[in-house]
Backbone as CSV, one residue per row, in Angstrom:
resi,resn,N_x,N_y,N_z,CA_x,CA_y,CA_z,C_x,C_y,C_z
1,UNK,-10.392,18.231,-62.085,-9.760,17.228,-61.297,-9.624,17.656,-59.855
2,UNK,-9.305,18.936,-59.684,-9.160,19.487,-58.337,-10.474,19.427,-57.591
3,UNK,-11.567,19.713,-58.245,-12.881,19.673,-57.629,-13.265,18.243,-57.258
4,UNK,-12.930,17.299,-58.121,-13.225,15.887,-57.846,-12.477,15.404,-56.598
5,UNK,-11.172,15.772,-56.446,-10.384,15.376,-55.309,-10.943,16.001,-54.009
6,UNK,-11.322,17.263,-54.030,-11.905,17.904,-52.849,-13.243,17.280,-52.490
7,UNK,-13.997,16.917,-53.482,-15.296,16.283,-53.235,-15.104,14.931,-52.567
8,UNK,-14.084,14.167,-53.024,-13.795,12.874,-52.423,-13.350,13.021,-50.967
9,UNK,-12.479,14.004,-50.714,-12.000,14.246,-49.355,-13.165,14.625,-48.414
10,UNK,-14.060,15.468,-48.876,-15.201,15.888,-48.069,-16.088,14.696,-47.782
11,UNK,-16.283,13.829,-48.815,-17.097,12.640,-48.623,-16.504,11.684,-47.575
12,UNK,-15.197,11.541,-47.606,-14.515,10.669,-46.630,-14.639,11.248,-45.240
13,UNK,-14.443,12.553,-45.079,-14.563,13.181,-43.767,-15.975,13.004,-43.223
14,UNK,-16.953,13.122,-44.112,-18.342,12.983,-43.667,-18.604,11.552,-43.181
15,UNK,-18.051,10.548,-43.876,-18.233,9.168,-43.458,-17.555,8.904,-42.114
16,UNK,-16.371,9.419,-41.917,-15.659,9.250,-40.651,-16.429,9.904,-39.519
17,UNK,-16.906,11.096,-39.714,-17.683,11.797,-38.709,-18.970,11.072,-38.381
18,UNK,-19.651,10.549,-39.374,-20.893,9.820,-39.162,-20.683,8.505,-38.450
19,UNK,-19.504,7.906,-38.625,-19.243,6.641,-37.960,-18.872,6.776,-36.507
20,UNK,-18.680,7.986,-36.012,-18.379,8.204,-34.603,-16.898,8.090,-34.308
21,UNK,-16.049,8.156,-35.265,-14.590,8.137,-35.100,-14.130,6.946,-34.275
22,UNK,-14.675,5.808,-34.556,-14.229,4.589,-33.879,-14.989,4.244,-32.610
23,UNK,-16.013,4.999,-32.218,-16.789,4.677,-31.050,-17.482,3.350,-31.286
24,UNK,-17.614,2.560,-30.263,-18.304,1.282,-30.413,-19.795,1.562,-30.594
25,UNK,-20.451,0.777,-31.420,-21.880,0.937,-31.597,-22.529,-0.372,-31.217
26,UNK,-23.759,-0.242,-30.739,-24.471,-1.405,-30.310,-25.890,-1.253,-30.792
27,UNK,-26.429,-2.236,-31.464,-27.813,-2.209,-31.981,-28.041,-1.023,-32.903
28,UNK,-27.027,-0.591,-33.630,-27.191,0.486,-34.603,-27.118,1.882,-34.022
29,UNK,-27.005,2.022,-32.701,-26.882,3.352,-32.133,-25.499,3.886,-32.400
30,UNK,-25.407,5.190,-32.610,-24.116,5.790,-32.861,-23.410,6.238,-31.612
31,UNK,-24.106,6.299,-30.469,-23.461,6.696,-29.216,-22.709,5.502,-28.654
32,UNK,-21.580,5.801,-28.016,-20.748,4.734,-27.434,-21.496,4.137,-26.229
33,UNK,-21.348,2.822,-26.031,-21.940,2.145,-24.892,-21.041,2.357,-23.689
34,UNK,-21.499,3.075,-22.617,-20.625,3.387,-21.504,-20.243,2.174,-20.675
35,UNK,-20.901,1.006,-20.868,-20.585,-0.160,-20.047,-19.553,-1.060,-20.700
36,UNK,-19.072,-0.695,-21.899,-18.029,-1.494,-22.559,-16.866,-0.647,-22.964
37,UNK,-15.758,-1.289,-23.166,-14.552,-0.602,-23.644,-13.834,-1.523,-24.592
38,UNK,-12.931,-1.021,-25.388,-12.171,-1.832,-26.318,-10.757,-2.005,-25.805
39,UNK,-10.223,-3.231,-25.933,-8.830,-3.473,-25.575,-7.985,-3.042,-26.770
40,UNK,-6.653,-2.981,-26.606,-5.792,-2.610,-27.714,-5.965,-3.516,-28.936
41,UNK,-6.396,-4.751,-28.733,-6.579,-5.630,-29.889,-7.927,-5.419,-30.568
42,UNK,-8.796,-4.556,-29.978,-10.093,-4.250,-30.573,-11.234,-5.058,-29.967
43,UNK,-10.957,-5.978,-29.084,-12.037,-6.785,-28.459,-12.755,-5.936,-27.433
44,UNK,-14.094,-6.165,-27.312,-14.873,-5.440,-26.322,-14.764,-6.161,-24.966
45,UNK,-14.634,-5.338,-23.898,-14.646,-5.876,-22.547,-15.635,-5.081,-21.741
46,UNK,-16.164,-5.658,-20.679,-17.117,-4.999,-19.819,-16.398,-4.123,-18.816
47,UNK,-16.771,-2.880,-18.737,-16.176,-1.948,-17.780,-16.644,-2.321,-16.379
48,UNK,-17.820,-2.923,-16.265,-18.350,-3.298,-14.939,-17.480,-4.354,-14.286
49,UNK,-16.703,-5.119,-15.054,-15.863,-6.161,-14.491,-14.520,-5.606,-13.971
50,UNK,-14.220,-4.372,-14.222,-12.954,-3.806,-13.833,-13.016,-3.382,-12.344
51,UNK,-11.937,-3.654,-11.550,-11.930,-3.216,-10.171,-11.837,-1.672,-10.080
52,UNK,-12.482,-1.133,-9.092,-12.497,0.323,-8.897,-11.621,0.592,-7.662
53,UNK,-10.662,1.460,-7.810,-9.784,1.791,-6.684,-10.508,2.669,-5.700
54,UNK,-10.398,2.326,-4.406,-10.979,3.170,-3.400,-10.093,4.375,-3.181
55,UNK,-10.662,5.543,-3.352,-9.910,6.766,-3.149,-10.297,7.302,-1.775
56,UNK,-9.322,7.811,-0.998,-9.681,8.339,0.310,-10.510,9.601,0.171
57,UNK,-11.389,9.795,1.115,-12.180,11.012,1.191,-11.177,12.157,1.399
58,UNK,-11.511,13.318,0.878,-10.591,14.447,0.948,-10.181,14.662,2.432
59,UNK,-8.899,14.745,2.680,-8.385,14.941,4.025,-8.164,13.699,4.844
60,UNK,-8.753,12.592,4.444,-8.654,11.375,5.214,-7.233,10.832,5.297
61,UNK,-6.504,10.870,4.177,-5.126,10.339,4.163,-4.201,11.218,5.027
62,UNK,-4.548,12.469,5.243,-3.740,13.346,6.053,-3.641,12.903,7.524
63,UNK,-4.662,12.175,7.988,-4.750,11.827,9.383,-4.316,10.390,9.634
64,UNK,-3.457,9.843,8.780,-3.011,8.459,8.923,-1.503,8.331,9.085
65,UNK,-1.070,7.109,9.334,0.364,6.846,9.439,0.641,5.434,8.999
66,UNK,1.899,5.142,8.703,2.359,3.792,8.415,3.669,3.561,9.127
67,UNK,3.907,2.354,9.550,5.149,1.997,10.224,6.146,1.410,9.230
68,UNK,7.435,1.584,9.512,8.443,0.945,8.708,9.328,0.145,9.651
69,UNK,9.680,-1.076,9.223,10.545,-1.955,9.972,11.739,-2.352,9.158
70,UNK,12.773,-2.930,9.799,13.943,-3.338,9.016,13.566,-4.342,7.923
71,UNK,14.174,-4.180,6.770,13.915,-5.057,5.621,14.532,-6.434,5.805
72,UNK,15.740,-6.455,6.296,16.504,-7.692,6.521,16.120,-8.294,7.891
73,UNK,16.114,-9.631,8.001,15.848,-10.244,9.319,16.913,-9.790,10.328
74,UNK,16.489,-9.651,11.549,17.374,-9.208,12.644,18.062,-10.465,13.234
75,UNK,19.351,-10.381,13.418,20.121,-11.485,13.990,20.220,-11.323,15.501
76,UNK,19.793,-12.355,16.209,19.755,-12.310,17.646,20.337,-13.644,18.128
77,UNK,21.228,-13.610,19.113,21.815,-14.821,19.656,21.252,-15.069,21.039
78,UNK,21.234,-16.343,21.461,20.782,-16.675,22.833,21.676,-15.919,23.789
79,UNK,21.028,-15.255,24.775,21.768,-14.470,25.753,22.179,-13.104,25.238
80,UNK,21.817,-12.768,24.017,22.234,-11.478,23.427,21.074,-10.511,23.248
81,UNK,21.388,-9.425,22.620,20.374,-8.387,22.351,20.626,-7.766,20.984
82,UNK,19.590,-7.163,20.422,19.697,-6.516,19.103,18.828,-5.284,19.050
83,UNK,19.392,-4.150,18.621,18.564,-2.946,18.504,17.695,-3.026,17.240
84,UNK,16.497,-2.460,17.326,15.564,-2.444,16.201,14.946,-1.056,16.109
85,UNK,15.021,-0.472,14.933,14.421,0.845,14.670,13.068,0.676,14.028
86,UNK,12.017,1.222,14.658,10.684,1.247,14.066,10.426,2.674,13.624
87,UNK,10.294,2.876,12.317,10.075,4.245,11.790,8.619,4.513,11.534
88,UNK,8.318,5.731,11.269,6.948,6.151,10.996,6.916,7.052,9.771
89,UNK,5.906,6.866,8.947,5.602,7.740,7.816,4.278,8.394,8.171
90,UNK,4.279,9.669,8.400,3.076,10.365,8.872,2.343,11.026,7.710
91,UNK,1.028,10.983,7.786,0.209,11.769,6.872,0.476,13.263,7.123
92,UNK,0.070,14.096,6.216,0.422,15.510,6.289,0.037,16.178,7.609
93,UNK,-1.121,15.883,8.153,-1.610,16.538,9.381,-1.611,15.580,10.576
94,UNK,-0.842,14.491,10.519,-0.866,13.529,11.625,0.247,13.853,12.588
95,UNK,-0.117,14.201,13.801,0.867,14.537,14.846,0.601,13.848,16.164
96,UNK,-0.066,12.685,16.139,-0.383,11.999,17.366,0.745,11.112,17.839
97,UNK,0.724,10.727,19.102,1.663,9.745,19.623,1.155,8.386,19.175
98,UNK,2.102,7.517,18.788,1.768,6.141,18.369,2.463,5.184,19.337
99,UNK,1.641,4.407,20.065,2.175,3.405,20.981,2.474,2.127,20.212
100,UNK,3.636,1.530,20.468,4.090,0.357,19.752,3.911,-0.900,20.595
101,UNK,3.331,-1.913,19.991,3.202,-3.245,20.603,3.796,-4.278,19.697
102,UNK,4.471,-5.284,20.282,5.019,-6.373,19.476,4.414,-7.671,20.048
103,UNK,3.799,-8.420,19.122,3.189,-9.718,19.517,3.778,-10.821,18.704
104,UNK,3.677,-12.040,19.228,4.171,-13.213,18.499,5.653,-13.508,18.693
105,UNK,6.236,-12.969,19.743,7.653,-13.270,20.026,7.762,-14.685,20.585
106,UNK,8.836,-15.418,20.219,9.002,-16.779,20.708,9.424,-16.782,22.187
107,UNK,9.387,-17.948,22.777,9.812,-18.106,24.166,11.228,-17.627,24.382
108,UNK,11.417,-16.776,25.392,12.750,-16.277,25.745,13.127,-14.989,25.042
109,UNK,12.299,-14.466,24.162,12.616,-13.208,23.487,11.645,-12.133,23.979
110,UNK,12.205,-10.999,24.402,11.360,-9.913,24.929,11.830,-8.571,24.345
111,UNK,10.968,-7.572,24.502,11.310,-6.211,24.131,11.703,-5.490,25.441
112,UNK,12.927,-5.040,25.492,13.459,-4.426,26.721,13.006,-2.973,26.888
113,UNK,12.561,-2.323,25.854,12.140,-0.923,25.871,10.807,-0.840,26.608
114,UNK,10.745,-0.060,27.674,9.549,0.090,28.476,8.586,1.074,27.780
115,UNK,7.342,0.660,27.598,6.301,1.468,26.971,6.780,2.161,25.705
116,UNK,7.173,1.423,24.690,7.671,2.055,23.456,6.607,2.870,22.766
117,UNK,6.989,4.063,22.350,6.046,4.967,21.655,6.823,5.879,20.738
118,UNK,6.151,6.274,19.668,6.706,7.267,18.756,6.000,8.550,19.062
119,UNK,6.724,9.520,19.607,6.127,10.769,20.045,5.859,11.728,18.877
120,UNK,4.934,12.668,19.054,4.668,13.625,17.967,5.948,14.342,17.554
121,UNK,6.136,14.444,16.244,7.303,15.124,15.714,8.511,14.230,15.499
122,UNK,8.554,13.022,16.144,9.716,12.152,15.972,9.519,11.271,14.778
123,UNK,10.620,10.690,14.263,10.588,9.865,13.067,10.597,8.379,13.387
124,UNK,10.601,7.988,14.670,10.612,6.575,15.024,11.004,6.354,16.464
125,UNK,11.164,5.075,16.770,11.573,4.676,18.130,12.558,3.536,18.017
126,UNK,13.549,3.500,18.903,14.517,2.430,18.945,14.092,1.443,20.022
127,UNK,13.958,0.171,19.644,13.634,-0.879,20.562,14.839,-1.772,20.780
128,UNK,14.824,-2.528,21.848,15.906,-3.462,22.124,15.287,-4.851,22.350
129,UNK,15.597,-5.763,21.406,15.153,-7.139,21.587,16.209,-7.879,22.393
130,UNK,15.751,-8.672,23.379,16.669,-9.440,24.218,16.253,-10.904,24.157
131,UNK,17.258,-11.771,24.124,17.014,-13.222,24.138,17.682,-13.795,25.388
132,UNK,16.945,-14.651,26.085,17.533,-15.351,27.232,18.512,-16.427,26.744
133,UNK,19.265,-16.986,27.665,20.255,-17.997,27.297,19.604,-19.262,26.736
134,UNK,18.290,-19.464,27.077,17.609,-20.640,26.574,16.469,-20.273,25.615
135,UNK,16.551,-19.136,24.954,15.521,-18.679,24.024,15.352,-19.697,22.886
136,UNK,14.155,-19.801,22.362,13.886,-20.712,21.239,14.734,-20.327,20.069
137,UNK,15.295,-21.348,19.387,16.162,-21.155,18.226,15.299,-21.232,16.943
138,UNK,15.709,-20.443,15.931,15.068,-20.527,14.616,14.743,-19.169,14.005
139,UNK,13.985,-19.232,12.933,13.543,-18.030,12.228,12.111,-17.723,12.682
140,UNK,11.878,-16.459,13.005,10.575,-16.071,13.530,10.043,-14.802,12.863
141,UNK,8.738,-14.628,12.944,8.046,-13.408,12.471,7.165,-12.930,13.589
142,UNK,7.304,-11.667,13.959,6.484,-11.058,14.972,5.686,-9.922,14.332
143,UNK,4.653,-9.502,14.990,3.788,-8.440,14.493,4.014,-7.176,15.303
144,UNK,4.375,-6.097,14.613,4.596,-4.797,15.212,3.336,-3.978,14.886
145,UNK,2.648,-3.478,15.937,1.443,-2.690,15.755,1.608,-1.345,16.413
146,UNK,1.218,-0.330,15.671,1.216,1.027,16.228,-0.206,1.456,16.438
147,UNK,-0.516,1.979,17.603,-1.899,2.435,17.932,-1.865,3.840,18.489
148,UNK,-2.882,4.603,18.135,-3.022,5.952,18.688,-4.052,5.900,19.803
149,UNK,-3.859,6.695,20.842,-4.801,6.707,21.936,-6.041,7.530,21.620
150,UNK,-5.855,8.663,20.979,-6.978,9.585,20.751,-7.867,9.190,19.580
151,UNK,-7.300,8.806,18.442,-8.143,8.511,17.266,-8.419,7.031,17.108
152,UNK,-7.683,6.174,17.791,-7.897,4.757,17.674,-7.334,4.192,16.377
153,UNK,-6.580,4.970,15.593,-6.002,4.473,14.339,-4.918,3.460,14.683
154,UNK,-4.768,2.461,13.821,-3.676,1.520,14.021,-3.112,1.051,12.702
155,UNK,-1.925,0.508,12.738,-1.201,0.013,11.570,-0.298,-1.112,12.028
156,UNK,-0.264,-2.211,11.279,0.617,-3.353,11.635,1.590,-3.682,10.509
157,UNK,2.748,-4.184,10.912,3.761,-4.593,9.999,4.463,-5.799,10.601
158,UNK,4.972,-6.687,9.780,5.704,-7.851,10.297,7.181,-7.611,10.348
159,UNK,7.818,-8.146,11.356,9.255,-8.029,11.509,9.815,-9.461,11.603
160,UNK,10.908,-9.686,10.936,11.515,-11.027,10.897,12.834,-11.014,11.647
161,UNK,13.107,-12.120,12.376,14.358,-12.229,13.070,14.750,-13.675,13.211
162,UNK,16.026,-13.893,13.489,16.579,-15.228,13.657,17.251,-15.279,15.001
163,UNK,16.965,-16.336,15.770,17.654,-16.556,17.024,18.580,-17.744,16.846
164,UNK,19.848,-17.532,17.119,20.829,-18.615,16.947,21.611,-18.821,18.262
165,UNK,22.350,-19.938,18.333,23.174,-20.189,19.517,24.348,-19.247,19.563
166,UNK,24.768,-19.005,20.758,25.872,-18.044,20.986,27.200,-18.617,20.587
C-alpha cells in the first residue's frame, strides 16, 4: 500500500511538472506565451495593450525640480494684498536658480515682488499679490512657471485666488 501511494504521488508530480505549473500554452507549446498574461479570474489579456511607464534615464531625475503652491485659494480684496509662498522640491543634484513668472492674472492684480527667483539652496520665494481698488472681482486661476537660465528646465503649476470687494 505504501508503494502504491508513493507511486501515485510521483505520477501526480510528473503531470504537474509536465503541464508547466500553470503556464499558459498556445498551440500545444509548453512554453508560456510572452505576449499574454492571465488576470486573477484566469482570462488571458494581451501584455502589448498595457501602458509602459517611462522611467527616467539614470541621473536624469536628479537634475529636475517641481514647484509647490498653496493648496487653498488665496483671498485677495480690492485695494489689498496677499502674501504667497512658492516652494521648490529639488532633485538630488539640482542647485540652479529658478526664475518665477506668473501669467494669467486678471485686470488690476499684479505681483509686487521684483524679479522673483528661488536661489540655489533656498526652499522657496515669497511673493506679494496686490489688487487695485478696481481689480476684477471673482475666482481666478493663474499659471506659476519656474524657469532655469542655464539648463532651460521649466515647471508650471496653477494657483487659485479670489478677488472680493473690500
